[in-house]
PLY file of the C-alpha trace (Angstrom):
ply
format ascii 1.0
element vertex 82
property float x
property float y
property float z
element edge 81
property int vertex1
property int vertex2
end_header
0.00 0.00 0.00
1.35 3.43 -0.93
1.23 6.79 0.75
-2.07 8.22 1.87
-3.86 11.29 0.58
-6.87 13.43 1.43
-9.90 14.38 -0.66
-12.75 16.80 -0.06
-16.21 15.32 0.31
-19.25 17.57 -0.03
-22.09 16.58 2.29
-25.71 17.68 2.03
-27.50 18.05 5.35
-31.22 18.37 5.97
-31.07 19.39 9.62
-28.07 21.64 10.12
-25.37 19.00 10.24
-26.37 15.93 12.23
-27.87 13.82 9.40
-25.76 14.41 6.29
-25.50 12.55 3.00
-22.39 12.53 0.79
-23.29 14.27 -2.49
-19.85 14.61 -4.13
-16.22 13.68 -3.70
-13.86 16.03 -5.47
-11.12 14.48 -7.62
-8.25 16.63 -6.31
-5.95 14.79 -3.91
-4.05 16.60 -1.16
-0.85 15.34 0.46
-1.77 16.53 3.95
-4.81 17.21 6.06
-3.76 20.86 6.37
-3.65 21.32 2.58
-7.06 19.72 2.27
-8.55 21.86 5.04
-7.21 25.08 3.52
-8.85 24.20 0.18
-12.20 23.15 1.65
-13.81 26.62 1.86
-13.20 27.42 -1.81
-14.24 23.88 -2.77
-17.54 24.33 -0.94
-18.13 27.69 -2.62
-17.49 26.12 -6.05
-19.78 23.16 -5.31
-22.81 24.79 -3.71
-25.35 23.74 -6.35
-26.86 20.81 -4.42
-30.45 21.02 -3.16
-29.88 20.81 0.61
-30.47 23.47 3.28
-26.90 23.00 4.55
-23.75 21.89 2.74
-20.50 20.91 4.43
-17.03 20.19 3.08
-15.07 17.51 4.94
-11.60 16.17 4.30
-11.44 12.40 4.12
-8.37 10.24 4.10
-7.76 7.76 1.32
-4.93 5.40 0.49
-3.33 4.57 -2.80
-3.97 0.96 -3.79
-1.03 -1.06 -4.98
-2.80 -1.41 -8.33
-2.81 2.40 -8.71
0.98 2.32 -8.91
1.24 -0.70 -11.22
2.23 -0.16 -14.84
-0.72 -0.09 -17.21
-0.97 -2.75 -19.88
-2.54 -2.15 -23.23
-5.75 -4.07 -23.58
-5.68 -6.79 -26.23
-7.23 -5.83 -29.53
-10.46 -7.51 -30.36
-10.60 -9.93 -33.27
-14.17 -8.86 -33.98
-14.57 -6.82 -37.11
-11.33 -7.94 -38.76
0 1
1 2
2 3
3 4
4 5
5 6
6 7
7 8
8 9
9 10
10 11
11 12
12 13
13 14
14 15
15 16
16 17
17 18
18 19
19 20
20 21
21 22
22 23
23 24
24 25
25 26
26 27
27 28
28 29
29 30
30 31
31 32
32 33
33 34
34 35
35 36
36 37
37 38
38 39
39 40
40 41
41 42
42 43
43 44
44 45
45 46
46 47
47 48
48 49
49 50
50 51
51 52
52 53
53 54
54 55
55 56
56 57
57 58
58 59
59 60
60 61
61 62
62 63
63 64
64 65
65 66
66 67
67 68
68 69
69 70
70 71
71 72
72 73
73 74
74 75
75 76
76 77
77 78
78 79
79 80
80 81
């Protein structure tokens, strides 16, 4: 398993923050929790188009899978249509 990373998840909340549903996970990966946290306000402002009374941005930790670092192979060409 490789090094970890952080992503910003946008949560939609119906009651001010206690019952929230994930509505988006942004594709940008951050190397540290501090980098993720500093980007969360602008990420929330850019992703405020969800129909919930309250939206929250939360940093979540992920981990790179070993397969993410593996070299990519070209897929075999299909014999169909030759």
